[in-house]
N, C-alpha and C positions, 0 to 999 in steps of 0.2 A: 188524288189528284191534287196537284200544287197548284190553282189557278190564279191569277193576278187580280187585285181589285184596283182597278184603272182610275176612279173617279168617286168621288164619295165627300161628305165635309170635313173640314179638317179638325181637329178634336173640339176645340171651343167652339165651334160652329161659325167661327168668322170670316172662314175661307171656303175656297174650294180646292180639297187637295187630288193631284192629279199625280200620275206618274209622266216623266217627262219622253215622251217615247221618240224624240231625237236621238237620244242618247245609248237606245237600247241596240245593240246586245250587250256593249261593253260596260256599261253600268246603270245599277238601279238609282235614279234621281230624280226625287219626288218636288214636286213646287205647290206651292199655295197661291191660290189666286186670291185678290184682294181688290182690285179695283176693275171697273170694265177696260183700262188699258191694257192688264196683264191679261182680262179674258180673252179679248180679242188677239191680242199678240198669241198667245195660245192655241187657239182655234186658227188662226191664219197662219203660222208657221209649224201645223200640223203637231205642235206638244200634246194637244192630245187630239184627236181624230176616230173616224169612224163615224157612220150617220148617228146610230143613237147614240152614245158619249157626245156628241158634238151637242145636241139638241139638250142631254141632260146638262151639262156643262153651261150652257148657254140660259137655262132656267138659274140655275145656282149663281152663274155668275149676275144675274139681273139682280137678286136678291142682294149679294154680298156688295154689288155695286151702288144700292141704295140703301142697305142697311141704317146710314146714320140717318137719315133725310125726319125723323119723327116730327120734326121740328115745324117742316115747311107744312103749308097748308095742302088739303086735298089736291086742289088743282096744281100744286106745282109741284106736290110730288109724281101726280099722275104725268105732268110734261118729263120729268125728269125719266119716269118709267118709262115712256113712250122715246125716248131720245135713247136714254141706253140700250132698249131692244132692237132701235133702227143699228147701231153700231153695232150690235154684235150679229144684227141678221145679215148684214152687209159682210162678214168674212167669210162665209163659206155657200155661196146661195144656189148649189147643185143638190146638196143635200136637205131632203125635204123634214127631215126632223126635227132643222134648228128654227125654221119657221112654225112648224105646228107648236115649239112646244115654247114658243114664244108668244105666240098666240094666244095659249092656253092661261100662260101668264097674266098677260095684259088685257083678257076677258075679267078679270078679277076688279078693276081698277070700278068698272061701274056699279060691283055691288057691293062694296065697301067703302061709305061716303067717311069716314074718318081715317085719318095716317096711319098711326099706330093698328088699325085693327086690317089697314091691308098690308102694313108690310108683315104681320103676323100671317095674315091668308096667304102672301105670297111666298114665305118659307114654308109654309104646310104644301102650298101648291108643289113647288119644286122637290121635295121630299117625297111629295106622291108619285111624281114626275122618277124619279130614282128608282124609288121601289117597285113602280108597276113595271120598268123597264128589267128589272131582278127574274120579276114572275114570267114576264115574257120570253126572257129567254130561254128560262127553264121549260117554257110551254113547249117552244120551237125545237128543243131539244128530242125532247117528248114524241112529238108527232114525227120528226124526219130523222129518227134512230129506227122506225122501222121500216125504213126503205133502204137502209144500209145492210147489205147481206153479211154476215161471218164472211172474214176474210177479204174483206172489201180493201181495192187498191185507188186513193181516191187523190183527184186535183183539186186544190183551192189555189185562188189568188185572189193576191193582196191580204189584207186582214179583217177577215171578220169575225174574231174571236170575243173572251175578256177585255179583250184592248180597246175593243171598237163598241162597249159597252157598259153598263154597270152592271152586268149580269157573267155569266158565260157564255156571251157571244151570241151568234144568229148560225152563219154556216157552221163554226167549230163548236157550238154547241149541240148539232146535230152528230158529233165526233164524240162529243166528252160523253153523252149521252149512251150512246152506242158502246164506246169503252165502256162504260160503267157496268153494261150489261153483259159484258165478256166478251163481246165480239173484237174480232182478230183486227186491227187495222194496220195498212200502212199508208201514210201522206205524203204526197210529193205537191210541196210548198213554193209554186210560183215565185221567182226571184220578184218579181214586180217591177218592173223600172218606169220611170228613172230614178225613183225614192225608194226601192227596193224594201217594200213594205213585208213583202212574203220572207224576204231573206231576214232582215233584220228582228221582225214583230213575230210572223207567225211559226217562222223556225223556231224563234227561242220560247214562246208560247206552248207550243206542243210538246218540246223537248223538257220543259219544265212541267209537264202533267204527266210525262213518263210514257205520250204515244210516238211511236215511232215517226221519225219525218225523215225525208229525201232532198233535199233543196234544188230545185230544178231552173235550169235557165229557160225564160220567157219562150224562148224560139225553138224548145226543144218538145214542148208540151205536145205537138203534131206527132213527131216523129215517134215519142213512147207512145202515142193511142195507135199507131199501125204496129207497132210490136206486139200488142196485145198486151199490155201491160198496166193496161188502163180499166177499172169496172164502173166508175161514176165521177162526176163533176159535182162542187157545190160550193157557192160563192154564195157573197152578200151584196146590199143592193144601198144605194144612199136613195133612189127614189123609183117608184113604181107607178107607172100609170094606169089610167082607168084599162085601157086593151092589153093590159100583164106587160108591157114592154119596158125593160128597166135599165136604169143609169148605173154601172156601177164602175169601178177601177178602170183605168184606159188597160185594154187588153182582155176584158173579158169576151167582147163580142168574137174575136178570134179564138177564143177557146171554144167556143159556143159553136163557131162553124166546124170545126177542127171536132168536136166531140159528133154532130151530126153525123158530119163523112163517116167517123168509123160507127155510129150506131152506138154510143154511149151516152147513157142518159145525165141530162147537164138540169142541175137543181137549184133552186136560187131562193135564199131561208131571207127572212126580213119581218119585223114586228109590223104590227099592226101601224104605228106611227111612220112607217116608209110606206104608206101607199095612199097613194096622192089623187081620188079620185074627181081633183077639178081639172088636174091636165089628160085630155082624151089620150093623148100617144106619144111616143118617146121624141116623135121629131120635134113637140113643144117645150121639151125640158130644157132649159139654159144649160150649157157645159161650162162650168169654168175652166179657163186657161190659166196655167199658173205660169212661174218668169221662165225664162231662156237658162238662164245659171242652174235651174236645176237639171237641165242637160248637158249645157258644156260645160261646168264646172261643178258635178255634185263630189265631194272631198278630195279630186284632183282634176287638174283641167284636160278635158276628155275630147276636144272640139277646136278648131279655129276658132280665135278670140273674134268675136262680131257674127259667127255666121247665122242665118238665121234661123230660127227653131219655131217648130208646132209641137205646142206641149199642152194638148187637154188632158186634164187630169181626170175625165169619164170618158167611156164611149155608152152607147144602146145597140144594147139584145133585144132582138125583137121578141115578141112573144114567141112565135111559128118554131123559135129554136129551143124554148124552156119546157122540157119534160113535167116541170110542176114546180110550184112557187110555195111554198113551206112557210105558214105565218105561226102566233102564237093562238089562233082559231083552227088550226086543223091544215092537210095539203090541199091544194087548190089545182086543179087540172084544166087543161084548155077546152074549148076557149073561153078565155078570161073576160070579165066583165066585173071592173071593180069601181065603178060610176057609182055605186052606193057605198064605198069602199067593201070589206072582207067578209061581212055577213051572207 
């Protein structure tokens, strides 16, 4: 399978190399991010997206943004790190991985009292976050593939593949491993309005990997289920509350409702870094709202000028609609209780 590597260090280590997902599927354009402004812009504009990839890019972006600060005192370097982290953190508030990765980086400040030692430790830690995500993706795939029968017809929403991680994805990792094991699959990729991540990214990624895929208008998912043409649903997550409620791309909740109505298993796949034991329930998750022009004029004018728009980036799927949550630690069944993480 030909699976893209969406985020990594640049060849000389001076930048964060990403595929610009805004350009897909028409062109493969790679960017190197070397400043906090470039990192924040890439995350905010969805050049890099997907909760795990955002966290990784944030951690690596912190490193490249302070890399030339060895001459600063430890106190001034620490202040610079915290300022950069705060700017990066503010770009995407719903995805828990971003805050998780930045907090992990900032925890190094008190452990290293020399500026050069701190800079070296930050790079090592960001690389560890990158490498760990690759391992977690593979583990999610191995655990989840057991749940996918041969010949499955699968619906997925948004993009939870390699483009959203440093590895082979979360939801799509399950399908990649199932495919590796010789299982026959056909995937229906929801368009995922308004930014069409399913159309532009998932359909492109699965086609590239040689997995049969059909593009599905979001509003057609329920009728496809009613025809008996769907065997299971699998999606990713941007944050999982302690009770198992899941924040994911807008439209996930409706897909889960339709799956429940038609007796179809609904799975969520996410790494440990996406679990948020400090958030009790989905109602406590801050849902990012994005600009109106993403709806009014995405690629072309599609609505009257100045019309009011409600454009939440995510919704919350209640835990009682989720058949199981697949993590790098295994398959978790309801009732969910992640107050102590996933252990």
